[in-house]
C-alpha positions as CSV (number, residue, x, y, z in Angstrom):
1,P,103.9,68.5,67.2
2,Y,101.7,71.6,67.5
3,S,101.8,71.6,71.3
4,Q,105.6,71.2,71.3
5,F,105.9,74.2,69.1
6,L,103.5,76.2,71.3
7,N,105.5,75.2,74.4
8,K,108.8,76.3,72.8
9,M,107.2,79.7,72.0
10,L,105.9,80.1,75.5
11,Y,109.3,79.3,77.0
12,A,111.1,81.6,74.6
13,R,108.7,84.5,75.5
14,E,109.1,84.0,79.2
15,G,112.9,83.7,78.9
16,A,113.1,86.9,76.9
17,K,110.8,88.7,79.4
18,G,113.2,87.7,82.2
19,I,116.2,88.9,80.3
20,I,114.6,92.2,79.6
21,D,113.4,92.7,83.2
22,R,117.0,92.1,84.5
23,T,118.5,94.4,81.8
24,F,116.3,97.4,82.7
25,A,116.2,96.8,86.5
26,D,119.2,99.0,87.3
27,L,118.4,101.9,85.0
28,P,117.6,105.2,86.7
29,W,113.9,105.9,86.1
30,Q,114.0,109.6,86.1
31,I,111.3,111.3,84.1
32,R,111.0,115.1,83.3
33,L,107.6,116.4,82.3
34,V,107.7,119.7,80.5
35,V,104.5,121.4,79.5
36,D,104.5,124.7,77.5
37,G,108.1,125.2,78.4
38,H,107.6,124.7,82.2
39,E,108.9,121.7,84.0
40,V,106.2,119.9,86.1
41,E,107.1,118.0,89.3
42,V,106.3,114.3,88.9
43,P,105.6,112.5,92.2
44,E,107.4,109.2,92.7
């Protein structure tokens, strides 16, 4: 019983991770860094 519960939790975690990875894959990852009012170039 305990191992079945643990397996279900592991499968749920991996499934959720896959959904989140696919959801955020297409977002533009543009980051602006501003220090003391001056924008700093961030290398890719």
